[in-house]
TIVO-2410 file (N, C-alpha, C; in nm, 3 decimals):
# residues 89
REC num residu      c1      c2      c3 atome chaine
REC   1      M  10.395   7.270   8.403     N      A
REC   1      M  10.332   7.143   8.369    CA      A
REC   1      M  10.315   7.136   8.217     C      A
REC   2      N  10.330   7.019   8.162     N      A
REC   2      N  10.312   6.993   8.020    CA      A
REC   2      N  10.170   7.029   7.977     C      A
REC   3      I  10.157   7.093   7.861     N      A
REC   3      I  10.026   7.138   7.813    CA      A
REC   3      I   9.929   7.022   7.794     C      A
REC   4      L   9.979   6.905   7.756     N      A
REC   4      L   9.890   6.789   7.738    CA      A
REC   4      L   9.838   6.739   7.871     C      A
REC   5      K   9.922   6.743   7.974     N      A
REC   5      K   9.876   6.704   8.108    CA      A
REC   5      K   9.773   6.803   8.160     C      A
REC   6      Q   9.796   6.930   8.135     N      A
REC   6      Q   9.701   7.032   8.179    CA      A
REC   6      Q   9.566   7.013   8.109     C      A
REC   7      A   9.570   6.986   7.979     N      A
REC   7      A   9.446   6.965   7.905    CA      A
REC   7      A   9.372   6.843   7.957     C      A
REC   8      N   9.447   6.738   7.989     N      A
REC   8      N   9.386   6.618   8.045    CA      A
REC   8      N   9.314   6.650   8.176     C      A
REC   9      E   9.376   6.730   8.259     N      A
REC   9      E   9.312   6.767   8.386    CA      A
REC   9      E   9.186   6.847   8.363     C      A
REC  10      I   9.188   6.938   8.266     N      A
REC  10      I   9.072   7.021   8.238    CA      A
REC  10      I   8.954   6.935   8.194     C      A
REC  11      V   8.980   6.842   8.103     N      A
REC  11      V   8.871   6.765   8.043    CA      A
REC  11      V   8.831   6.643   8.125     C      A
REC  12      F   8.929   6.568   8.176     N      A
REC  12      F   8.899   6.438   8.234    CA      A
REC  12      F   8.913   6.432   8.386     C      A
REC  13      E   8.975   6.531   8.446     N      A
REC  13      E   8.995   6.525   8.590    CA      A
REC  13      E   8.942   6.651   8.659     C      A
REC  14      R   8.835   6.705   8.604     N      A
REC  14      R   8.777   6.826   8.663    CA      A
REC  14      R   8.731   6.796   8.805     C      A
REC  15      S   8.753   6.890   8.889     N      A
REC  15      S   8.713   6.871   9.028    CA      A
REC  15      S   8.561   6.870   9.039     C      A
REC  16      E   8.514   6.814   9.147     N      A
REC  16      E   8.369   6.809   9.171    CA      A
REC  16      E   8.310   6.950   9.174     C      A
REC  17      E   8.385   7.046   9.225     N      A
REC  17      E   8.338   7.184   9.231    CA      A
REC  17      E   8.315   7.239   9.090     C      A
REC  18      K   8.406   7.212   8.997     N      A
REC  18      K   8.388   7.259   8.860    CA      A
REC  18      K   8.267   7.194   8.795     C      A
REC  19      Q   8.243   7.066   8.826     N      A
REC  19      Q   8.126   6.998   8.773    CA      A
REC  19      Q   7.998   7.069   8.818     C      A
REC  20      R   7.992   7.106   8.944     N      A
REC  20      R   7.873   7.176   8.995    CA      A
REC  20      R   7.861   7.314   8.933     C      A
REC  21      E   7.974   7.380   8.911     N      A
REC  21      E   7.973   7.517   8.861    CA      A
REC  21      E   7.938   7.523   8.712     C      A
REC  22      Y   7.999   7.436   8.631     N      A
REC  22      Y   7.983   7.444   8.486    CA      A
REC  22      Y   7.911   7.324   8.425     C      A
REC  23      G   7.897   7.218   8.495     N      A
REC  23      G   7.838   7.098   8.439    CA      A
REC  23      G   7.940   7.015   8.364     C      A
REC  24      D   7.897   6.902   8.314     N      A
REC  24      D   7.983   6.812   8.239    CA      A
REC  24      D   8.031   6.879   8.111     C      A
REC  25      F   8.158   6.862   8.079     N      A
REC  25      F   8.221   6.926   7.964    CA      A
REC  25      F   8.148   6.892   7.834     C      A
REC  26      K   8.128   6.764   7.807     N      A
REC  26      K   8.064   6.724   7.681    CA      A
REC  26      K   7.916   6.764   7.679     C      A
REC  27      E   7.849   6.753   7.791     N      A
REC  27      E   7.709   6.794   7.796    CA      A
REC  27      E   7.695   6.944   7.770     C      A
REC  28      G   7.791   7.020   7.818     N      A
REC  28      G   7.791   7.164   7.792    CA      A
REC  28      G   7.803   7.195   7.643     C      A
REC  29      M   7.885   7.118   7.573     N      A
REC  29      M   7.900   7.138   7.429    CA      A
REC  29      M   7.772   7.099   7.355     C      A
REC  30      K   7.707   6.995   7.400     N      A
REC  30      K   7.580   6.954   7.339    CA      A
REC  30      K   7.474   7.062   7.360     C      A
REC  31      R   7.471   7.117   7.479     N      A
REC  31      R   7.375   7.224   7.509    CA      A
REC  31      R   7.404   7.349   7.427     C      A
REC  32      A   7.533   7.383   7.415     N      A
REC  32      A   7.572   7.500   7.334    CA      A
REC  32      A   7.531   7.480   7.188     C      A
REC  33      A   7.545   7.357   7.137     N      A
REC  33      A   7.504   7.328   6.999    CA      A
REC  33      A   7.354   7.350   6.980     C      A
REC  34      K   7.275   7.310   7.078     N      A
REC  34      K   7.130   7.332   7.069    CA      A
REC  34      K   7.096   7.480   7.070     C      A
REC  35      I   7.164   7.554   7.155     N      A
REC  35      I   7.140   7.699   7.163    CA      A
REC  35      I   7.178   7.765   7.031     C      A
REC  36      L   7.297   7.733   6.979     N      A
REC  36      L   7.341   7.792   6.854    CA      A
REC  36      L   7.252   7.749   6.738     C      A
REC  37      S   7.205   7.626   6.740     N      A
REC  37      S   7.113   7.579   6.636    CA      A
REC  37      S   6.989   7.667   6.630     C      A
REC  38      G   6.936   7.698   6.745     N      A
REC  38      G   6.819   7.786   6.751    CA      A
REC  38      G   6.850   7.927   6.703     C      A
REC  39      M   6.969   7.973   6.732     N      A
REC  39      M   7.007   8.109   6.692    CA      A
REC  39      M   7.025   8.122   6.541     C      A
REC  40      V   7.081   8.020   6.477     N      A
REC  40      V   7.110   8.030   6.334    CA      A
REC  40      V   7.010   7.956   6.246     C      A
REC  41      G   6.917   7.883   6.306     N      A
REC  41      G   6.816   7.812   6.230    CA      A
REC  41      G   6.871   7.692   6.153     C      A
REC  42      Q   6.979   7.633   6.203     N      A
REC  42      Q   7.036   7.513   6.141    CA      A
REC  42      Q   7.056   7.409   6.250     C      A
REC  43      D   7.054   7.282   6.211     N      A
REC  43      D   7.073   7.175   6.306    CA      A
REC  43      D   7.223   7.148   6.323     C      A
REC  44      L   7.281   7.196   6.430     N      A
REC  44      L   7.423   7.179   6.458    CA      A
REC  44      L   7.439   7.081   6.575     C      A
REC  45      D   7.550   7.010   6.577     N      A
REC  45      D   7.573   6.915   6.685    CA      A
REC  45      D   7.697   6.953   6.766     C      A
REC  46      A   7.723   6.873   6.868     N      A
REC  46      A   7.837   6.901   6.956    CA      A
REC  46      A   7.969   6.893   6.880     C      A
REC  47      V   7.980   6.805   6.782     N      A
REC  47      V   8.103   6.794   6.703    CA      A
REC  47      V   8.132   6.927   6.636     C      A
REC  48      F   8.029   6.989   6.580     N      A
REC  48      F   8.045   7.120   6.518    CA      A
REC  48      F   8.095   7.222   6.620     C      A
REC  49      M   8.039   7.219   6.740     N      A
REC  49      M   8.079   7.315   6.844    CA      A
REC  49      M   8.226   7.298   6.880     C      A
REC  50      Y   8.269   7.173   6.896     N      A
REC  50      Y   8.410   7.149   6.927    CA      A
REC  50      Y   8.499   7.207   6.818     C      A
REC  51      K   8.465   7.180   6.693     N      A
REC  51      K   8.546   7.229   6.582    CA      A
REC  51      K   8.547   7.382   6.578     C      A
REC  52      A   8.433   7.442   6.605     N      A
REC  52      A   8.426   7.588   6.606    CA      A
REC  52      A   8.513   7.647   6.718     C      A
REC  53      M   8.511   7.583   6.834     N      A
REC  53      M   8.591   7.634   6.946    CA      A
REC  53      M   8.740   7.618   6.920     C      A
REC  54      V   8.780   7.507   6.858     N      A
REC  54      V   8.921   7.488   6.821    CA      A
REC  54      V   8.961   7.595   6.720     C      A
REC  55      A   8.875   7.620   6.623     N      A
REC  55      A   8.904   7.723   6.522    CA      A
REC  55      A   8.920   7.860   6.588     C      A
REC  56      L   8.833   7.892   6.683     N      A
REC  56      L   8.842   8.019   6.753    CA      A
REC  56      L   8.975   8.032   6.827     C      A
REC  57      K   9.013   7.926   6.897     N      A
REC  57      K   9.138   7.930   6.974    CA      A
REC  57      K   9.260   7.944   6.881     C      A
REC  58      L   9.259   7.874   6.767     N      A
REC  58      L   9.370   7.885   6.674    CA      A
REC  58      L   9.371   8.021   6.605     C      A
REC  59      S   9.254   8.078   6.582     N      A
REC  59      S   9.247   8.213   6.528    CA      A
REC  59      S   9.310   8.313   6.625     C      A
REC  60      R   9.276   8.301   6.752     N      A
REC  60      R   9.335   8.389   6.853    CA      A
REC  60      R   9.487   8.371   6.859     C      A
REC  61      E   9.530   8.247   6.849     N      A
REC  61      E   9.674   8.218   6.854    CA      A
REC  61      E   9.746   8.279   6.735     C      A
REC  62      S   9.678   8.290   6.622     N      A
REC  62      S   9.742   8.348   6.503    CA      A
REC  62      S   9.773   8.496   6.521     C      A
REC  63      Y   9.705   8.561   6.613     N      A
REC  63      Y   9.733   8.702   6.642    CA      A
REC  63      Y   9.845   8.716   6.745     C      A
REC  64      T   9.832   8.644   6.853     N      A
REC  64      T   9.928   8.654   6.963    CA      A
REC  64      T   9.938   8.519   7.032     C      A
REC  65      H  10.062   8.474   7.052     N      A
REC  65      H  10.079   8.348   7.123    CA      A
REC  65      H  10.043   8.366   7.271     C      A
REC  66      K   9.954   8.281   7.315     N      A
REC  66      K   9.922   8.268   7.457    CA      A
REC  66      K   9.903   8.120   7.482     C      A
REC  67      E   9.971   8.069   7.581     N      A
REC  67      E   9.962   7.926   7.609    CA      A
REC  67      E   9.818   7.884   7.630     C      A
REC  68      D   9.737   7.970   7.687     N      A
REC  68      D   9.597   7.938   7.712    CA      A
REC  68      D   9.522   7.904   7.583     C      A
REC  69      N   9.555   7.972   7.472     N      A
REC  69      N   9.492   7.941   7.344    CA      A
REC  69      N   9.519   7.796   7.305     C      A
REC  70      L   9.644   7.756   7.314     N      A
REC  70      L   9.682   7.620   7.276    CA      A
REC  70      L   9.627   7.518   7.375     C      A
REC  71      L   9.631   7.552   7.502     N      A
REC  71      L   9.578   7.463   7.606    CA      A
REC  71      L   9.430   7.435   7.581     C      A
REC  72      D   9.354   7.539   7.558     N      A
REC  72      D   9.211   7.521   7.533    CA      A
REC  72      D   9.186   7.442   7.406     C      A
REC  73      A   9.262   7.469   7.299     N      A
REC  73      A   9.244   7.395   7.173    CA      A
REC  73      A   9.270   7.246   7.195     C      A
REC  74      V   9.377   7.213   7.266     N      A
REC  74      V   9.409   7.073   7.294    CA      A
REC  74      V   9.301   7.010   7.381     C      A
REC  75      A   9.251   7.083   7.478     N      A
REC  75      A   9.145   7.031   7.565    CA      A
REC  75      A   9.018   7.002   7.484     C      A
REC  76      Y   8.981   7.093   7.394     N      A
REC  76      Y   8.864   7.070   7.310    CA      A
REC  76      Y   8.884   6.947   7.222     C      A
REC  77      L   9.002   6.932   7.165     N      A
REC  77      L   9.030   6.816   7.080    CA      A
REC  77      L   9.025   6.686   7.161     C      A
REC  78      G   9.079   6.687   7.282     N      A
REC  78      G   9.074   6.568   7.367    CA      A
REC  78      G   8.933   6.529   7.402     C      A
REC  79      S   8.852   6.628   7.435     N      A
REC  79      S   8.713   6.600   7.469    CA      A
REC  79      S   8.634   6.555   7.346     C      A
REC  80      L   8.663   6.613   7.229     N      A
REC  80      L   8.599   6.570   7.105    CA      A
REC  80      L   8.630   6.424   7.077     C      A
REC  81      N   8.755   6.385   7.094     N      A
REC  81      N   8.793   6.245   7.073    CA      A
REC  81      N   8.718   6.155   7.170     C      A
REC  82      D   8.706   6.197   7.294     N      A
REC  82      D   8.632   6.119   7.394    CA      A
REC  82      D   8.485   6.105   7.354     C      A
REC  83      L   8.427   6.212   7.302     N      A
REC  83      L   8.288   6.208   7.256    CA      A
REC  83      L   8.273   6.105   7.143     C      A
REC  84      H   8.366   6.106   7.048     N      A
REC  84      H   8.362   6.009   6.938    CA      A
REC  84      H   8.374   5.867   6.990     C      A
REC  85      E   8.463   5.846   7.087     N      A
REC  85      E   8.480   5.712   7.144    CA      A
REC  85      E   8.353   5.665   7.214     C      A
REC  86      E   8.287   5.755   7.286     N      A
REC  86      E   8.161   5.719   7.352    CA      A
REC  86      E   8.053   5.684   7.250     C      A
REC  87      D   8.049   5.760   7.141     N      A
REC  87      D   7.947   5.735   7.038    CA      A
REC  87      D   7.969   5.603   6.966     C      A
REC  88      N   8.094   5.555   6.964     N      A
REC  88      N   8.125   5.432   6.892    CA      A
REC  88      N   8.123   5.308   6.980     C      A
REC  89      K   8.076   5.320   7.104     N      A
REC  89      K   8.069   5.204   7.194    CA      A
REC  89      K   7.946   5.122   7.166     C      A
***
């Protein structure tokens, strides 16, 4: 399957079971930002978390190619774009 289609499924077509297991994708990033903010004593937002996760995935890819690295990076970017679109409504 095309990596973009796979990323779309991860972010936008998650099964109901995954929603119960992990929660909403964007809400999870917002929660992670709050947790990290408390850990580092700085006010960080979900946009920062998305960028950090993309950076992590690209860093891993720079060592060894694994499709999962690219898939996750694309999924984070897709969800980040969706977050921006929601904020601009």
